[in-house]
C-alpha positions in Angstrom: 0.0 -0.1 -0.2 2.9 2.5 0.9 4.2 2.0 -2.8 0.7 2.8 -4.0 0.4 5.8 -2.0 3.9 7.1 -3.0 2.9 6.8 -6.7 -0.1 8.9 -6.0 2.1 11.5 -4.3 4.3 11.8 -7.2 1.3 12.4 -9.3 0.2 15.3 -6.9 3.7 16.7 -7.2 3.4 16.9 -11.0 0.2 18.7 -11.0 1.5 22.2 -10.7 4.0 21.6 -13.8 1.5 20.0 -16.0 -0.6 23.2 -15.5 2.3 25.4 -16.0 3.3 23.7 -19.3 0.0 22.9 -21.0 -0.1 24.3 -24.4 3.5 25.3 -24.4 6.0 24.2 -26.9 9.0 21.9 -25.9 11.7 21.1 -28.5 13.5 18.1 -28.0 16.8 17.2 -29.9 17.4 13.6 -30.1 20.4 11.7 -32.0 23.8 9.9 -31.7 23.8 6.5 -30.1 21.4 6.9 -27.7 18.9 7.1 -31.0 20.2 3.6 -31.9 19.6 1.9 -28.7 16.1 0.3 -29.0 15.5 0.2 -25.2 16.5 3.9 -24.6 14.4 5.1 -27.7 11.5 3.2 -26.5 11.5 4.9 -23.0 12.3 8.3 -24.4 9.4 8.0 -26.9 7.2 6.7 -24.2 8.1 9.8 -21.8 7.2 12.1 -25.0 3.9 10.3 -25.7 3.0 11.2 -22.1 4.1 15.0 -22.2 1.9 14.9 -25.5 -1.1 13.4 -23.4 -1.0 16.1 -20.8 -1.1 19.0 -23.3 2.4 19.6 -24.2 3.2 20.6 -27.7 6.4 18.5 -28.7 8.6 18.8 -31.4 11.5 16.3 -31.9 14.4 17.2 -34.0 16.6 13.9 -34.8 19.9 13.5 -35.8 21.4 10.7 -37.9 25.2 10.9 -37.8 26.1 7.4 -37.0 23.6 6.1 -39.5 24.9 8.2 -42.1 28.7 7.3 -41.6 27.9 3.5 -41.5 26.1 3.7 -44.8 28.9 5.9 -46.5 31.3 3.4 -45.2 29.2 0.4 -46.9 29.4 2.5 -50.1 33.4 3.0 -49.9 32.9 6.7 -49.2 35.1 8.6 -46.5 33.2 10.7 -43.9 35.0 14.0 -43.7 34.2 16.7 -40.9 35.4 20.2 -40.5 34.8 21.5 -36.8 32.4 19.0 -36.2 30.3 19.6 -39.3 30.1 17.0 -42.1 31.4 18.0 -45.6 28.3 17.1 -47.8 29.0 16.5 -51.6 26.4 15.2 -54.0 26.9 11.6 -53.3 26.8 12.3 -49.5 23.7 14.5 -49.6 21.9 11.6 -51.4 22.7 9.4 -48.3 21.9 11.9 -45.8 18.5 12.6 -47.2 17.7 8.5 -47.3 19.3 7.8 -44.1 17.2 10.7 -42.2 13.9 9.7 -43.9 14.4 6.1 -42.6 15.1 7.5 -39.1 12.1 9.9 -39.3 9.8 6.9 -40.3 11.0 4.8 -37.6 10.5 7.2 -35.0 7.0 8.3 -36.4 5.9 4.6 -36.4 7.1 3.9 -33.1 5.2 6.8 -31.6 2.2 5.5 -33.3 2.6 2.2 -31.8 2.6 4.0 -28.4 -0.7 5.3 -29.2 0.6 8.8 -29.9 -0.6 11.4 -32.3 2.4 12.3 -34.8 3.5 14.0 -37.9 6.7 13.1 -39.5 8.0 16.2 -41.4 11.1 16.7 -44.0 13.1 20.0 -43.0 13.9 20.4 -46.8 10.1 20.4 -47.8 9.6 24.2 -47.3 10.1 24.1 -43.3 13.7 24.8 -42.9 15.0 27.6 -45.2 18.9 27.8 -45.6 21.7 29.3 -47.5 25.1 27.8 -48.0 27.2 27.9 -44.9 30.4 29.9 -45.3 33.6 28.4 -43.7 37.4 28.3 -44.7 36.9 25.1 -46.3 34.1 24.3 -49.0 31.6 22.3 -47.0 29.4 21.3 -50.0 25.6 21.2 -49.5 25.6 22.3 -46.0 23.1 24.8 -45.1 23.0 28.0 -42.5 19.6 28.7 -41.5 17.9 31.7 -42.5 14.2 31.2 -41.4 12.0 28.5 -40.3 8.2 28.1 -41.4 6.7 28.2 -38.0 3.2 28.3 -39.4 3.5 25.0 -41.0 5.0 23.6 -37.6 2.2 25.2 -35.6 -0.4 23.9 -38.0 0.6 20.2 -36.8 1.2 21.3 -33.1 -2.4 22.5 -32.9 -3.9 19.1 -33.8 -2.2 17.8 -30.8 0.4 15.8 -33.1 4.1 15.2 -31.8 6.0 16.9 -34.7 9.3 15.0 -35.8 11.5 17.0 -37.9 14.5 15.9 -40.3 17.4 18.2 -40.1 17.7 19.2 -43.6 16.7 22.5 -45.3 16.3 24.3 -48.8 17.6 27.3 -50.6 15.9 29.7 -52.6 17.2 27.7 -55.7 15.2 24.8 -54.2 18.4 22.9 -53.4 18.3 20.6 -50.7 21.0 20.9 -48.0 22.4 19.2 -44.9 21.9 21.1 -41.6 23.4 20.4 -38.1 20.6 19.0 -35.8 21.6 21.2 -32.9 21.3 24.3 -35.1 18.0 23.1 -36.4 16.6 22.5 -32.8 17.9 25.7 -31.5 16.4 27.6 -34.6 12.9 25.9 -34.2 12.8 26.6 -30.5 13.4 30.3 -30.8 11.1 30.7 -33.9 8.4 28.9 -31.9 9.1 30.6 -28.7 9.4 27.3 -26.8 9.1 27.0 -23.2 12.0 24.5 -23.2 14.7 23.2 -25.3 16.2 20.0 -24.4 19.2 18.1 -25.5 19.1 14.2 -24.9 22.5 12.8 -24.1 24.4 9.9 -22.8 25.8 11.6 -19.7 23.8 12.8 -16.6 24.5 16.5 -17.5 27.1 19.2 -16.7 29.3 17.8 -13.7 32.3 19.5 -12.1 34.1 16.2 -12.2 33.1 14.2 -15.3 34.0 11.0 -13.3 31.8 11.6 -10.3 27.9 11.9 -11.1 27.3 13.4 -7.5 29.0 16.5 -8.7 26.2 17.2 -11.4 25.2 20.9 -11.5 21.5 21.0 -11.7 21.1 24.7 -12.5 23.5 26.9 -14.4 23.3 30.7 -15.6 24.7 31.5 -19.0 27.4 33.6 -17.3 28.4 30.5 -15.0 28.3 28.2 -18.0 30.6 30.4 -19.8 33.0 30.6 -16.8 32.9 26.8 -16.4 34.0 26.6 -20.2 36.7 28.9 -19.6 38.0 27.2 -16.6 37.8 24.0 -18.4 35.4 22.2 -16.1 33.1 21.9 -19.2 35.0 20.2 -21.8 35.0 18.0 -24.8 31.9 16.7 -26.2 29.7 18.9 -23.5 31.0 22.4 -24.8 28.9 22.1 -28.2 25.8 21.1 -26.1 26.4 24.0 -23.4 26.9 26.4 -26.2 23.8 25.4 -28.2 21.7 25.9 -25.0 23.2 29.3 -24.4 22.9 30.4 -28.0 19.1 29.4 -28.0 18.7 31.4 -24.6 20.5 34.6 -26.2 18.0 34.3 -29.2 15.3 35.6 -26.9 12.7 33.1 -27.8 13.5 30.2 -25.6 12.6 30.2 -21.8 14.9 27.6 -20.5 17.2 24.8 -21.7 18.1 21.5 -20.4 20.6 18.7 -21.0 19.2 15.3 -19.9 20.3 11.8 -19.8 18.3 9.8 -21.9 19.9 6.5 -20.4 17.7 7.0 -17.1 14.5 5.5 -17.2 11.7 8.3 -17.3 14.4 11.1 -17.2 12.3 13.6 -19.2 9.1 13.3 -16.8 11.6 13.5 -13.6 13.1 16.4 -15.1 10.1 18.4 -16.0 7.5 17.1 -13.3 9.4 16.8 -10.0 10.9 19.5 -7.7 14.6 18.3 -7.8 14.9 17.4 -11.7 17.7 14.9 -12.7 19.6 16.9 -15.5 21.4 20.1 -16.0 19.1 23.3 -16.7 20.7 26.2 -18.3 18.6 29.4 -17.6 18.8 33.1 -18.6 
């Protein structure tokens, strides 16, 4: 009986958060190795369907890097990156489009299997508008975002649909381009005035000591995040995630950002609907 009462108290604790977040937009970026793990993906999508059921409007931006690299290797093509961005020639662009479409379809079908209402959208179909990204080295068909078709996204959200977006864009010349998924998530979150931008990852969050989960920092301001990067406390793969959060907040359209460990069972529900949370939130 104690366990049943505890479950009820957890639901009561969630009520103020559910009330505050109803009809608000959450943008969730989901990619990397945690997208490949069937068990993790099922748990994450289960949480997302629950969020949708309680009235939160969800946009998922998925990556696909490992799938694209594996497919290129199969075809004898070499993956080349400049500052973390994939150099995308004509052959690579074709693979990027095909693999992202497969992943989008998989996520959509799995959400349907969990009884969620869902729309799968290709970013290059007049949703994400781009121009060719400038860099010291020619990156090929890689886009820099110029605008987001927020009306199109809003039309799906207004139906109560979880909206799954592939990170590709299109130029005014109607040429599809590959776009970094973190940039897409940040741009969409700002355009839609999202309550939250959430980056799913495979670590507990920002920690003072990466070897010690007990040093997790549950809340950081933008200034504190910058200081920790300069001090070397935030390093390696966490730097781009933290910078994406800060850039989203600086854009003015996003209220709060979160870095959450997708490996933790029901991490999204615990982060949003409990007083303590489980990841790192970065605030203005």
